[in-house]
N, C-alpha and C positions, 0 to 999 in steps of 0.2 A: 777384526771383529765385525759381525754382521751390525748394520744400522738400523735393523726390525727393531722398531720398538716394543714388539710383542717376547725378543728372545731373552731379555735380561728377566722379565717374570714368570717365563719359563724355568730359567737357572734358579730361582729360589729355593725351590724343594731337594736339587742337588745342591745346593751351597749349604742347607740348613743338616743334610746328612753328614755333610762334609765336616763341620762345624761338630755334630753330635757326637758323630766318633772320634775326631781330635781329641778332645777333651775326653771320653770314656777314656784311652788310650792312658792317660796319665792319672787319673784318678782311681781307677781300679787297684795300683799296685803301689801308687805314693803315699796313701794314708793307712793303710794297714802294713807298711815296709816295718813299722816299731818292734811286731808283732815276729814276722818273719826273722828280723837280726836276730831279735831273742831267743829264737829256735835255731841258730846258727852260733850263738855263743859269742855274739858281738858286744863290745864293751860300750860305755856311754860315749867314750871318744870316738869309736870305729861309728858308732849311730850317728852322732853328730858329723863325721865326714862324710856319711853316706848322703843325709840329706846338705849340706854344703857343697855336694856335687853338682846339684842345680844350678848353685851359684856360678860354679865355674863352666858349666856346659852354655850356661848365659852369659858369658863374659867372651866366649870362645866362637858362640853362635853369630854375631854380626861378619865375621872373616867371612863362615858359609856360604850366608846370604850374600854379603856386600860384595864378594871377590869372584864367586862362580855362581849363583844365582841370577844375580841384577845385573852380570855382564855378558853371560855364555850362552845358559841353556834358559828354556822354555819353564817358568816357576812351577806350572804343574808335572814336570819330567821330575825334575829336581825334587819336589815334595814328594812323589811317588817312591824315588830310589832312596831317599832316604827312611822312610816308614818302613819300605820292606829290608833296610839295613838294620832301622831299631828292632825291627820284628826279632833277627837271628839274634844281636844280642840280650835282649831282652830274654829269650829264652835261654841262651847261657847262662843270664843271671839266675834264673831257676833252677841251674842245675848245681850250683854252690854251695859246697859243704861246709864253706868257713869261710869267714870276710875276706881273706885275700884273694880268694878266689871270686868272690861276690861284686867286689868294689871296682875293678878293669870294667869287667862286661857291663856293670851299672853306668860307668862314667862315660863308654861309650854308647851305651844307648840313650844318655842325655844328651851328648854331643851330636847325634842323630835328631832327636826328639824337639830338643829347643827351637834350633833355626825353625821347623817346620809351624811354630805358633807366628813368627812373622810371613811366612810364605802363604799361610791359611788366609791371613787378614790379607796379604798381596793378590791373593785370587777373589776374594770377597770384595774388595774396595773396586777391583779394576773390571769387575763384571758385574756391579748394580748400576743400574740406571741413577739411584740418586743413594750414594752411600750413607749420606748424611741421615736419610730416612730410611731404608732398608737394612744397614748393618746392624744396628741395633736390636732388631727383635731376633736377626739371623744369628746374631753371636749369643744371644740368649739360648738357644739350642747345645751351643757350647755347656754353660750351665748344667743345662738338663742332663748331658751325657754324664757330667761330674755327677751330679745327683742320682743316676740311673746306675754306674759302678758302683757306688756307695751301697744303694739296695741291693744290688746283686752280691754282693760281697758279704757284706751285713747280714744279708737273711739264708747264707748258704753255709750249711754244715757238713761235715764226715762224720756219718753214723757206720761204726765196724767196718771201716774201711769204702761205704757208698757213698756217692755225692747225693745230699740234697739241698730242696731249697724250700722256704716257707717264709710269708710276708714277716718281715723284723716285726718287733714285738712292738715300737713306738708308733709304727702304722696299725695297731691292732690284730699282730701276728700272737701266736701263743709262745711260750717260755721254750726257748731252747731244749732238745732230749738230753738228759743227763749223762750220757756218753758221749755228747756229740763235740767234736773239734771244730772253732771256729773256722771259716774258711780265709780268714784275713792272717791266721799264724801258717797256712800251707802254700805251694807254689803257685796253685790255682789262679790267684788273681794276677801272676804272672804269665799262667797257659791265658788268661783273658786277654791280656794287655797284648800278647803274643799275636794271639788271632785279629783280633781289631786292626791291629797294626799292617798286618798281610790285606786284611780285607780293604783299608783304605789306601794303602800302596797303590793295590791295583783298581780300585776306585776311581783314584787321582789320575790316571791316564785318562779316563773319561771324562775328567772336567775340561772346561774350555778352555782353547790355547791361548797361553797368556807371556807374551813374548818378553824376554829381558830389558829392562827398563833402562840399561846402562850401559848397553850393546858398542862397543867401539869408544869410549870415553874411558878416562884414565880415572882411576881412583884410589886417596889415598886412605892411609889408617884412620888419619884425623876425619875423613868422610866417613868412613865406617863403624866407627864408635861415636859420630856427633860429636867431635871436639868443636867443631866451628861453633858450637852456642855456648863454647867457655866464656865468652865473650860477653856473655850475658849474665855472667856473675860478677859484671863491673856494679850492676844493680845489688845494693847489699840487700833487700829484701828476695831476690832471685838467690843470692846465695845461700841466705837461713832457709829457704825453702828446700834447696837442693842438701846442705845438710842434714838438716831435720828429716829429709825423706830418706836419706844412707842411714842415720841415726835409729829411726823408729823402724827399720824392716829389719835389725839386730834383734828386738823382743819378738816380732812379728813371725821369726822362726820358729821361736819356742811354743808355737802353737799350732805350725804345722807339725812338726816333729815329734811333740810330748804329749798330745791331746789322745789321740789314740790310747796311748800305753794307760794315761791316766785316768779317762774313764772307764778302762776295763778292770784297773786295779780298785775304783772307788763302786765296784760289781753293777755296772750299764752292761746292758747286755746289746750285741748289736753294734757295737762302736761305729762302724765305718758308716752303717746306716744312719745310726742319730747325729754323726759329724754332716750328714747331706743337710741338714735342717739349716746348717751356715748358707749352704748354696739357693736355700729356699729365702732364707731373707735376705743374700744380695738381690735375686731376681726383685723382690718387692721394694727392696729398696734404691737400687738402682733408677725405677720409676720416678722417686721422688727427689735423686739429685738435679733436673732440670728446673724445678719449684723452687727448692732451698737454695739453689745457687742464687738463683734469681733475687730473692726475698734477703738472705743472710751475706751473699758475699764469699769470696773464697777462703777469707782468713778464719769465720767461724765455722765452716763446712769443714775445712782441715783439722781445725780444731777440735770439734765433735768428733769427728772420726778417730783423732786421739785418746781424747777423752774416754771414749767406750772400748778403746785398747786396757785402760788402766785399768776402767770398772771392772772388766771384762775377766783377767788375771787376779782381781781381788774378790771377785766370787771363786774365780778356781782355787784361791788361798782358802778361803773359808769355806769350804763344799767339805762334807764327809759323807760316808756311804747310805747316812740317814738324809741328806740334804739334795737329792736330783736334781730337784726345781732349781739349784744354784747351778748345776753342770749345764739343765738341757737352756738355763738363760744365757749363758758365756756363749755356748755355741751359737745361740742366735742372733747373739751381739756382733758376729762376722759379718752380715750381711752391713750394717752401719760401719761398722769399724773400714772394711775392705770399699766400699763405695763410696764414701764420705771422704776419704782421704785419696784413693789411688784413681778413681773415676774423678774427682775435682780435679787433683792434680794435674791430671791429663789436659783437664779443660783450661786450667789456670795457665798450663805451658803452651797451651797453643793462643792463647789471649795475650801473652807476654812476648812471644816470641816473634820478631818481623818474618814476613813470609820465607826470604830464600833461607832462612836455620829453620824453618819452623818445623818439620820432618827430621832434622839432626838433634833439635831440641828433645824431639822425641824419643829418639836413639839413646841421647845421651841421660835422660832420666829414668830410661829401661836399664843400660848399661850399670847406672849406682845403684839402682835400688835393687833389680832381680838379680842382678851380677854380685856385683861387691857388697852388698848390706844382705843378702841372703847368704851368703858362705861366711860372712864374719857370723851371721846367728846362728848358722848351724856350727860350726866349732864352737863356739863361745856355750849354747845350749849344752854339746855333750860335754864338756870341761865343767860345767856347772852342775849338769846332772851328776856325774862322775864324784864330785866331792861333797853332792848332799844324798848320797847313797851310803849305808852302813848293812852290812853283813846283806848285801844282796834289798835291803828296803828302802824305799827313797823318802825322802822329807819331802812330800810333794806341799807343803805348806809354805817351805821354803824357796823351792823350786821355782813357784811361781809369784811370791812376792818380788821378786829378782826383778822380772820383767816387767812388773809393775811400776816398781821405782823407777828404773829406765826410760819405760813411759812417760811416767809422770814427768822427770825432768824435761825430756825435750820437750812435751807440751809446753812447761813454763818458759823455757827459752823461746820457742816459736812463739807465743803470745806476745813476748816483753820486744823482740826483733821485728817481727816480722810486720811488715806495712803491707796493705791492700792494695796493690797500684793495678790488679786485673783491670779496669776500665780504660786504663792509659791506654793513648796510640799505640798500634802495633811498630810505628818508626822511633819510638824512644828508646832510648839505649845506646 
């Protein structure tokens, strides 16, 4: 890459576009999938399996990145090819008429998509003059892309077979027409995701050349999964952090999987648009994390994140069609829930891990949370929703009390057993 000092600055807009489309692709179909699956007759267990597919793909994706992208081909090429393949599978997903046809195509799309999350970060970090300074605001464009996808789907309707769009009600738009079918229940989110995947796949070939980092090196399975970081588990508090991170991701899945359908049954219009309020708050709280991290320390930051998961589910459990304020507040809590735990957790891992296993440690925590945790959470959520459904009617209070209690138990264990050693030298371990 050129050493010209102006080149990294000139790349910022291009990297922002990359991040925007990257997360638009995921958000545009993932949030409304609950509605689409209902339309093709999927059971609660099948819905859980569909959301758990994200965890399966997250477990597989390190192998694609570590064994192929990091060793043989330029990152931007692998990034582009995976998005083009992912577009094809997402289109085939939209053509499914039943779950048996839907699930294999969804899983194949996710196997292509999930590695691109790491590859996008690689392109970003290796083509930034100062990743610590430049990466956070550029990564924020990804959150904005997710918000844009929710506003698009939440404000879109099919009226008498024609596609129309209006500003979502929560942003000041009018009520949906009486004859309207919300876009989230149709195949349109998959069409939007497919088109965006093709766009980003082609755009990727114009991104700066990013050669493979591990070319000519031998890489083991342990290296790919970050298993070198397992030795950090000798520190009891780090082990508590890893175990609690895994366990807290199980109730987290309930939010991503069930909230869209829950809001709709509570009478909320434009549910996909309303759920983007969580990403808006995520941007706001992300800016506060460095300040609170210095003042409170890692233990209380992580504890606050878990506490607000408990509070969010308690609000949902007590909400009714007449108390939409509780629903909106629960969605807004997403920012503090996600940033105070996940982003703070990444900072904690970076502080605790010696330099030689720092990258492995970040890979290990991602494997544990986004992979194993989200898979278990998706399956458990589907099973529990099925048990709380009688004659097609869900007992939403019982559904939400379950993750509330689980989150509370994890929080209690964490507060008792975790000792904040984040300020210790990296060499301790």
